[in-house]
N, C-alpha and C positions, 0 to 999 in steps of 0.2 A: 425446680418445681415441676412435678408431673400431673398436677391438678388439671383436669379438663377445664377449658375456658370457653364460655359463650360470648363472643364479641358481638355487641349490638351496635350496629351502625345507624346513629340517629339521623344522619343526613338522608339515608335511604328511606327512613320512616317518613321524614318530611316530604321527600320526593313522591312517595306513594300516595300520601294524602293529596298532594298536588295533582297526581294522576287521577284520583277520584273526582276532583273539581273539574279537571279538564274533560272527563267523559260525561259527568253529570252536571253540565253547566246549568246554573240557575237554581239548583236544588241546595237545600241545606244538608249538612253532613252530620250524622250521629256515628261517632267512631266507637266501634265495639272494642272494648278493653277487658271484657270478662275473662275469667280463668287466668288471673294474674297476667293480664295483657297477652293472652295466648302464649303463655310461658315466657314472655319477654320482660316482665316486671310491670305491674300495673301502674304503680306510682310514677315510675320513670317515663313510661309511655304516655301517661296522662299529661305530664309536664310538656313533653315534646309536641304532642298533638293540640297545642293550645289554639290553633287555628280552626279546629273543628267547632261546629256549632253546639254540639252536645256530645256527651259520652254515654255509652250504653254498657250496663253490667248485667249479670244474670239474676243476682240476689241482693236483697236489702243489705246484708252484711257488707258486701263490696261497696255499695253506695255510701254507707255510713263511714266506712274507712276513708273514702275519698273526702267526705265532708270534714271528718275529724283532721285530715291532713291540709285543709284549707282551700280545697277546690270548690269554687263558687259557680261554675258553669251548670248548665242544665244536665241532669243525669237521668236517663231512662233505666228503669228496672224491668228487665224483660220478663222475668217470672212473677212480677208483681209481689203481693204480700199474701201471707198464709195464716196469719193470727191477728187478733185484736192488739196485743202489745206491740207486734211488729208494724201494724198499721199506725198506731199512735206515734211510734218513732218516726215513721215516714212523714206524718203531718208536720213535725217540727224540723224536718230535714230538706223540705222544698224539692221534692222528687217528682218525676214523671212516672206514674205507675201503670203497668199494663193489666187490664182486666181480661182474663182468659177463661174464667169459670164462674158459674153462677154463685158459688159458695162465697165468692168475694163480695158480692152484692149484699149478702146477709151481714158480713163484717162491716161494710160501709154503713149499714143501718144501725149498727151497735156503737158507732164512733160517737163519743160526746161532741157536742157543739163546739165549734172553734171559729176563730176569726179568719184564718187562712184556708181557703178551699183547696182540696186536693186536686192535682192535675192528673187525669186519667186518659188512657188510650184503650180502645177496645180492639183486642186482637181477634180477627175473623179467621176461623178455620176454612180456608178455601180449597182444602184438599190434602194437606200434609197429614192431618189426623194425629197430631201429637198434642199440642195445646191450642186452645182457641175456642171461641163461641161458634157453634154450628150456624150455618147460614140461615137456617129456618128459625132460629132463635135470636138472631142478632138484632133485629128490629126491636124486639121487646126489651132486650137488655139495654140498648141505646136509649130507648124511651124512659126506662127506669132511671138511668143515670142522669138524664136531662131533668128529671123531677127532684133530684136530690139537691138540697140547698148548699151543702158543703162540698160539692163536686163540681169541677169544671171539666167538661168532656173536651179534650183537646183534639183528638183525631181518631182515625181507624187505621189499622195496619194488618198485615198478613205476612206469611213466611213461605218461601217456595221449597218444594221437596226435591225437585229434579232440575233445577236451573243449571247445574253443572253439566248437563247433557244438552248440548245445543241442537241435537237432532231430534230430541223428544218434543212432542206436542203437549205434554202435561203442563208445562208452565203457561202456555197460551190458554189452556183450559182452566188453570187456576186464576189467571187474569180475568177471564170471563166471569168466573164465580164471584170475584171480588168487586167487579166494576159497579154493581148496584149499591155498593156501600161507600162509594166515593162521593162525598158531599162538599160542594164548593164552600160551605160554611165551616168546614173542619180541615184540619191538617190530614195528610196521608203519608204512609210510609210502606213501600213494597220491596224495593230493591236491595238485596244483599250483594256481596261481592260478585257472584256469578250473574245476578240480575244486572248490575251496573255494566259489566263487561260484555254480557251476552244477550241481553234482552232489552233493547232500547225502549220498548214500550212500557217497561216497568219503572223507568226513571221518571218519578214524579215526587213532588214535595220534599220529603226527607228520605235520603238514602242511608242505608246502614252497612257501610263496608266493614268487614272483619278480616279475613285471611289475606285480602290483597294488600291491606296496610302493612302487613308484616313481610310482604315481598315474595309470596308464592301464588301461583295460578290457582283459581278455584276449579279449573277444568282438568280432567285426567289426560287430555291430549295436548297440553301446552305447558310450558314453563314460564317463569316470571318475565324473562326478556321478551317472549312472545307477546306479552300483554302490556309492555311498557313499564314493567315494575322492576324494582331493585331489591335483592335479598337483604333483609335486616339482620339476621342471625347467622354468624359463621361459628360452627362449633369445632374446636381444635384440641389437640393434645400432642403428645410426643412419643417417639419410639423409646422404649426402655430396654430393648434387647434386639439384637440382629444375629440370627443363627444360620449356619450352614447345614442343611439337612440333606439326607441321602434319598435316592430313588427308592420308593416303596415305604418310606417313613409316613406314619399317619399323625394327624395334628388334632389336639384338643379332645374334649369330652365326646364320647361316642365314636371317636376315630372317623369322623365323617369326610375328611379330606385326605388324600393320599398323594404324596409328591411324585409327579410323573418323571422327575429327573433330579439329579443333584441341583440344589437351588437355595437362595437365601429366603429366609422367612423372618418377618419382623413382628415384634410384640409391642402394641401400643397401649397406653394407660388409659383405657376407658372400657366400660362394659355396661351390662344392664343395671348394675348398681348406681350408675350415673344417669340411667335413663336411655341409653342407647338400645335399640331394640333387640331383644334376645333372638327373635325369630328372623333377623336379617340373615339371608342364606349365603352359602359360598358364592363368591363372584360379586357381591355387593361392592360397588366402588368406593374408594377413599382416594385422597391425594396425599402423596408423600413427597415433600420438597416440591410441591406443585405438579408432580407427575402422577398420572392415574395408576392405581394399583387396585387389588381386590382382596376381600376377605377370603381366608382360607381356614376353615375349621369353625366350630361353633363359637358364638359370643359367650364369654364368661362374665361373672360378676364385676370383675375389675379390669379385664383385658380382652383385646381382640388380637387375632393373628392374621398377618398380611402376606400375601404372595408378593415378593419384592423382585421378581424377575423383571427386567427392563428398567428398574429404577437405578439411576446413576450413583454409584458409591454410597449406598445408604449407611448411616451411622446412628448410634444411640444419640438421642437428643434431637434428631431431625423432626421438623413439624409434620403433623398429620391433621388434615382437614377431613372432617366426617360429613359436613354439609355446609353450604354457604357460598362464599366467593369462589368461583370456579367449579363448583360441584352442586348443581341444583338440588335442594332438598326434595323436590318433586321426584327426582330420580331415585333417591334413597327410599322414600316412602313407597314408590312403586315396587322396588326390589323387595322390600320388607313386608309387602302386602298390607300397607296401612296408608294413612293420609298425613300430610304435613302438619295439620292441626295436632295430631297425636305426637308426632316427633317432638314438636316444640313444648307441648304441655307436659310430657313425661319426664323431662329433665329433673333431676333430683338436687337436693341441697348440697351434693358434693361438687357440682359444677359451679365454677366462679364466673360471675358476670362482670363484663367490662363495657362500659358505655363510652363510645367514642364518636366524635364528629367525622 
């Protein structure tokens, strides 16, 4: 079989959750499993992260999938609700809903009376300017929610724009903007993965780890091992051809790589049709039989070509690691001009997932 395989190390996932608790002592943990568990499989990840205090998804549909599958833990919907039918579904699904826009208040007023109050959080826009209630409007929104009989205001929250830059003072500025909305009578949630690992002053109440759970660093200047994390996903395939090419031969579409000497070139069964980044340039590292090699030529839909100079006796069928154990995903993301989040989330249905302890 030459089907690419994403091996998901469940023990590493548990380790990374333990790392969160180690750093954020005394805080409760909302584990972010949106976007299909950051590409790792939402249902499988949710089962393994049973020690988290709550789960976080982006959309109501994701939350309802978890409820239908029998998950009874608290679930936070980060984008909240966007229509009255959706809001009615939320009422019957026992969810924590994020209020980030005044239009949601109008929907709440249209909701028929019910026995179970909705749990809501108010998201304050402390400076990211994506979604969230503006600071000069937040008091009014909080007051309106307090007056609603069918609503329980759980807490306030915000999201950091630049926490992955430990040298920037923008996160400190955002913390200052948010501080007036920290109420001892309410829960609070500020820290994402970068906040947890880089900004101790943001570690309060409920922390919301995302990418660190999946074993990569949220910072551009470090890798998982630097942060005490273990990689969860290892993406693998195999060589399907080993060819001896001549000096001056060019490789692949556009002839972007020229052999500087007579040399072995391998072809591995993975490409952008599987989700491997097409824009990964010549020189992007891979492991062949555990030894470092490099891309030579453009990524194709189904294949990559690899400079095998220095690889001991390469043969058809030899294993190739694209990222994971022994090859940090952060390094591949940097080479390809992207982030690990995108590497994980872009894998397609052609990749087979294996969940292992």
